[in-house]
C-alpha positions as CSV (number, residue, x, y, z in Angstrom):
1,X,-33.4,-40.0,-29.2
2,X,-32.0,-39.2,-32.6
3,X,-28.9,-36.6,-33.0
4,X,-29.0,-33.0,-33.1
5,X,-27.8,-30.6,-36.4
6,X,-24.7,-29.7,-34.9
7,X,-21.5,-31.5,-36.2
8,X,-19.0,-32.4,-33.2
9,X,-15.7,-32.0,-33.8
10,X,-13.3,-35.2,-34.5
11,X,-12.7,-37.2,-31.5
12,X,-15.6,-36.0,-29.9
13,X,-18.9,-38.1,-28.7
14,X,-22.3,-37.5,-28.3
15,X,-24.3,-38.3,-24.9
16,X,-27.9,-37.9,-23.6
17,X,-30.4,-35.8,-25.9
18,X,-33.5,-34.4,-24.9
19,X,-36.6,-33.0,-27.4
20,X,-39.7,-33.2,-28.5
21,X,-41.2,-35.6,-30.7
22,X,-38.6,-36.0,-33.6
23,X,-36.9,-33.0,-32.6
24,X,-33.8,-32.8,-30.6
25,X,-33.5,-29.3,-28.7
26,X,-30.5,-30.3,-26.2
27,X,-27.8,-32.6,-26.1
28,X,-24.5,-33.6,-24.5
29,X,-21.0,-33.7,-25.8
30,X,-17.9,-35.1,-24.4
31,X,-14.4,-34.0,-25.5
32,X,-11.6,-36.8,-25.8
33,X,-9.8,-35.3,-22.4
34,X,-13.6,-36.0,-20.5
35,X,-15.2,-32.7,-20.6
36,X,-18.8,-32.8,-21.2
37,X,-20.4,-29.6,-23.1
38,X,-24.0,-29.0,-23.3
39,X,-25.7,-27.7,-26.5
40,X,-29.3,-26.3,-26.4
41,X,-31.2,-25.1,-29.8
42,X,-32.4,-21.6,-28.8
43,X,-29.2,-20.4,-27.5
44,X,-27.3,-21.7,-30.1
45,X,-29.0,-20.2,-32.9
46,X,-29.6,-17.0,-30.8
47,X,-26.0,-15.9,-29.6
48,X,-23.5,-18.3,-31.2
49,X,-24.2,-17.1,-35.2
50,X,-22.1,-15.1,-36.7
51,X,-24.8,-12.5,-37.7
52,X,-25.1,-12.1,-33.7
53,X,-22.2,-13.1,-32.1
54,X,-20.3,-10.4,-30.2
55,X,-22.1,-7.7,-32.0
56,X,-22.8,-4.5,-30.0
57,X,-24.5,-3.7,-26.7
58,X,-27.9,-5.5,-25.1
59,X,-29.7,-2.1,-26.4
60,X,-28.0,-0.7,-29.1
61,X,-26.5,-3.4,-31.5
62,X,-28.0,-2.6,-35.4
63,X,-25.6,-4.6,-36.7
64,X,-26.8,-7.4,-34.8
65,X,-29.8,-9.3,-36.8
66,X,-31.4,-10.5,-33.5
67,X,-31.2,-6.6,-32.5
68,X,-33.2,-5.9,-35.2
69,X,-35.8,-8.7,-34.8
70,X,-36.6,-7.1,-31.7
71,X,-37.2,-4.0,-33.1
72,X,-39.2,-4.9,-35.6
73,X,-41.4,-7.7,-33.8
74,X,-41.7,-4.3,-31.1
75,X,-43.1,-1.9,-33.1
76,X,-45.5,-4.6,-35.3
77,X,-46.9,-5.4,-31.7
78,X,-47.5,-2.0,-30.5
79,X,-49.2,-1.2,-34.0
80,X,-51.9,-4.5,-33.5
81,X,-52.3,-3.0,-29.7
82,X,-53.1,0.7,-30.5
83,X,-54.9,-0.5,-33.5
84,X,-57.1,-2.9,-31.2
85,X,-58.0,0.0,-28.6
86,X,-61.2,1.9,-28.9
87,X,-59.8,5.0,-28.1
88,X,-57.0,5.1,-31.0
89,X,-60.0,4.2,-33.8
90,X,-62.4,7.4,-32.5
91,X,-59.4,9.4,-32.4
92,X,-57.6,8.5,-35.6
93,X,-61.0,6.9,-37.6
94,X,-61.8,3.8,-39.2
95,X,-59.1,4.3,-42.4
96,X,-56.3,5.4,-40.2
97,X,-57.1,1.9,-37.9
98,X,-57.2,-0.2,-40.8
99,X,-53.9,0.9,-42.0
100,X,-52.0,0.8,-38.5
101,X,-52.9,-3.4,-38.7
102,X,-51.7,-3.3,-42.0
103,X,-48.6,-1.7,-41.2
104,X,-47.8,-3.7,-38.2
105,X,-48.1,-6.9,-40.6
106,X,-45.6,-5.5,-42.5
107,X,-43.1,-5.0,-39.4
108,X,-44.0,-8.8,-38.5
109,X,-43.2,-9.9,-41.8
110,X,-39.8,-7.8,-41.6
111,X,-39.2,-9.6,-38.1
112,X,-40.1,-12.9,-38.8
113,X,-37.9,-12.8,-42.3
114,X,-34.9,-12.3,-40.1
115,X,-35.7,-14.5,-37.6
116,X,-35.9,-16.9,-40.4
117,X,-32.7,-16.0,-41.8
118,X,-31.0,-16.1,-38.2
119,X,-32.0,-19.5,-38.0
120,X,-30.6,-20.4,-41.5
121,X,-27.6,-19.3,-40.4
122,X,-27.1,-21.2,-37.1
123,X,-23.6,-22.5,-37.2
124,X,-23.9,-26.5,-37.9
125,X,-20.8,-26.9,-35.9
126,X,-20.9,-27.1,-32.3
127,X,-17.8,-24.8,-31.7
128,X,-18.5,-22.0,-34.2
129,X,-15.8,-20.5,-35.6
130,X,-13.1,-23.2,-34.2
131,X,-14.5,-26.5,-36.4
132,X,-16.7,-24.6,-38.7
133,X,-18.6,-26.6,-41.2
134,X,-18.3,-25.6,-44.8
135,X,-21.8,-24.4,-45.6
136,X,-21.6,-22.2,-42.1
137,X,-18.7,-20.0,-44.0
138,X,-21.1,-18.6,-46.2
139,X,-24.8,-16.8,-45.8
140,X,-27.8,-18.6,-46.3
141,X,-31.1,-17.4,-47.9
142,X,-32.9,-20.6,-47.9
143,X,-32.5,-24.4,-46.6
144,X,-34.7,-27.1,-46.4
145,X,-34.4,-28.4,-42.4
146,X,-37.6,-29.7,-41.5
147,X,-36.1,-32.1,-38.8
148,X,-34.9,-29.0,-36.6
149,X,-37.7,-27.6,-34.5
150,X,-36.2,-23.8,-34.7
151,X,-36.4,-24.0,-38.7
152,X,-40.0,-25.3,-38.6
153,X,-41.3,-22.5,-36.3
154,X,-39.6,-19.9,-38.1
155,X,-40.7,-21.1,-41.3
156,X,-44.4,-21.3,-39.8
157,X,-44.7,-18.2,-38.5
158,X,-42.9,-16.3,-41.4
159,X,-45.9,-18.1,-43.1
160,X,-48.6,-16.9,-40.5
161,X,-46.8,-13.5,-41.2
162,X,-48.0,-13.3,-44.8
163,X,-51.4,-14.5,-44.1
164,X,-51.6,-11.5,-41.9
165,X,-50.3,-9.1,-44.5
166,X,-53.3,-10.6,-47.0
167,X,-56.1,-9.7,-44.2
168,X,-55.2,-6.8,-43.1
169,X,-54.5,-5.3,-46.5
170,X,-58.1,-6.9,-47.3
171,X,-59.4,-5.2,-44.6
172,X,-58.6,-1.7,-46.2
173,X,-61.4,-2.4,-48.6
174,X,-64.5,-0.9,-47.1
175,X,-66.7,-1.9,-49.7
176,X,-66.4,-5.7,-49.1
177,X,-69.6,-7.4,-48.7
178,X,-70.1,-10.1,-46.1
179,X,-69.3,-12.9,-48.0
180,X,-66.0,-11.4,-49.3
181,X,-64.9,-10.4,-46.1
182,X,-65.3,-13.9,-44.9
183,X,-62.8,-15.2,-47.5
184,X,-60.4,-12.2,-48.0
185,X,-60.3,-11.0,-44.4
186,X,-61.5,-13.4,-42.0
187,X,-60.0,-16.6,-43.6
188,X,-56.3,-15.7,-43.8
189,X,-56.5,-13.9,-40.7
190,X,-57.8,-17.3,-39.0
191,X,-54.8,-19.5,-41.3
192,X,-52.4,-16.7,-39.5
193,X,-53.5,-17.2,-36.5
194,X,-53.5,-21.0,-36.5
195,X,-49.7,-20.5,-38.0
196,X,-48.6,-18.5,-35.2
197,X,-50.3,-21.2,-32.6
198,X,-47.9,-23.8,-34.3
199,X,-44.7,-21.6,-34.4
200,X,-45.2,-20.4,-30.7
201,X,-45.8,-24.3,-29.7
202,X,-42.8,-25.2,-31.3
203,X,-41.0,-22.7,-29.6
204,X,-42.4,-23.6,-26.2
205,X,-41.3,-27.3,-27.3
206,X,-37.7,-26.3,-27.9
207,X,-37.5,-24.1,-24.5
208,X,-39.0,-26.8,-22.5
209,X,-37.3,-29.8,-24.4
210,X,-40.7,-31.5,-23.8
211,X,-44.5,-30.7,-23.1
212,X,-43.9,-28.6,-20.0
213,X,-41.5,-26.7,-17.8
214,X,-41.3,-24.1,-15.4
215,X,-38.2,-22.4,-15.7
216,X,-39.2,-18.3,-15.0
217,X,-35.6,-17.2,-14.5
218,X,-34.8,-18.2,-18.2
219,X,-35.5,-15.1,-20.3
220,X,-35.7,-17.7,-23.4
221,X,-38.4,-19.5,-21.4
222,X,-40.3,-16.2,-21.0
223,X,-40.1,-15.2,-24.2
224,X,-41.4,-18.5,-25.1
225,X,-44.3,-18.3,-22.7
226,X,-45.4,-14.6,-23.5
227,X,-45.4,-15.3,-27.5
228,X,-47.5,-18.6,-26.9
229,X,-50.1,-16.7,-25.0
230,X,-49.7,-13.8,-27.4
231,X,-50.6,-16.6,-30.0
232,X,-53.9,-17.9,-28.3
233,X,-55.0,-14.4,-27.8
234,X,-54.9,-14.0,-31.6
235,X,-56.7,-17.1,-32.1
236,X,-59.3,-16.3,-29.7
237,X,-59.4,-12.6,-32.0
238,X,-59.7,-14.7,-34.8
239,X,-62.3,-16.8,-33.8
240,X,-64.5,-13.9,-32.5
241,X,-64.0,-12.2,-35.6
242,X,-65.9,-14.5,-37.9
243,X,-68.3,-12.6,-40.3
244,X,-71.9,-13.2,-39.8
245,X,-73.5,-13.3,-43.2
246,X,-76.8,-12.0,-42.0
247,X,-75.1,-8.8,-40.8
248,X,-71.8,-8.5,-42.1
249,X,-70.3,-7.8,-38.7
250,X,-67.9,-9.8,-36.8
251,X,-69.6,-12.8,-34.3
252,X,-67.7,-10.9,-31.2
253,X,-66.2,-7.3,-31.7
254,X,-65.6,-7.1,-27.8
255,X,-63.3,-10.4,-28.0
256,X,-61.8,-9.7,-31.2
257,X,-60.4,-6.4,-29.7
258,X,-59.5,-7.7,-26.4
259,X,-58.1,-10.6,-28.2
260,X,-55.7,-8.4,-30.4
261,X,-54.7,-6.2,-28.0
262,X,-53.9,-8.5,-25.0
263,X,-51.9,-10.4,-27.9
264,X,-50.1,-7.3,-29.1
265,X,-48.7,-6.8,-25.5
266,X,-47.4,-10.6,-25.2
267,X,-45.6,-10.4,-28.2
268,X,-44.1,-6.9,-27.1
269,X,-43.3,-7.8,-24.0
270,X,-41.8,-10.8,-25.4
271,X,-40.0,-8.6,-28.4
272,X,-38.3,-6.5,-25.6
273,X,-37.0,-9.8,-23.8
274,X,-35.3,-10.7,-27.3
275,X,-32.9,-7.9,-26.6
276,X,-31.4,-9.0,-23.2
277,X,-31.8,-13.0,-24.2
278,X,-29.0,-11.8,-27.2
279,X,-26.3,-11.0,-24.9
280,X,-27.2,-12.9,-21.5
281,X,-24.9,-15.9,-20.9
282,X,-26.6,-19.0,-20.3
283,X,-25.8,-22.1,-19.0
284,X,-26.0,-23.5,-22.5
285,X,-25.2,-20.5,-24.6
286,X,-21.4,-20.9,-25.3
287,X,-20.5,-24.4,-25.9
288,X,-16.7,-23.7,-25.4
289,X,-17.3,-22.6,-22.4
290,X,-19.6,-24.6,-20.8
291,X,-18.0,-27.8,-19.4
292,X,-17.5,-29.8,-16.6
293,X,-15.0,-33.0,-16.4
294,X,-16.3,-36.5,-16.2
295,X,-14.9,-37.8,-12.5
């Protein structure tokens, strides 16, 4: 197994590492005095970064980027859930319903970019603030780190939200014929759903440190599981929404609405869990405090 992206302090040695494929998601380090410190990719990104660490309470922390990620994802998820409910479209009309989806996609993209920004600014040092690398001293808006599973997941998800911007914007035009609707609405919708599946799968592998795990007590695990379930539901909705050229209608409108609503609910629940995850102290959240002495 290769090494994680974090730099060990001088005199420290690296121990066992775990992950999925070429990605390292968990690693042990040993200090010169024999202490063993465990590092985990998601906890390091979510809790050790300067954009989040020590900023506010669980439910009110407007100076923490992680708090805004939860807020924006929650609002976007509610928009998609509401827009898929038959009673909602009957109440507001088809035009307002389409606008609801478009607005929801904008919240998704805003949250996805902040999540990408959070990932870029995860410290490259094992002990943030005490042995910072030169790159940790400045705010990063762009990096190229495909060897990191969190970078790959957040980048793919961001692209997926842009596809959802495209499809929901195109869906505002009610004059599209079947061919145009297929190309401008269904194709980017399918592409966005595939991106969400890939990103959610990578996030699942990150918390599982492999193909499979069952850690119901872990907040991070619950978030990854909910987002994966939501992405699957969105994928089902996208497949069912394929335009039938002879009628100009989706293949199965019931599955379209059901998949979108269930996916939105899963994403909403996952977004709510982001708040306690940011402030929860887990066994691998703070490398400087989580250590055991080798005997």
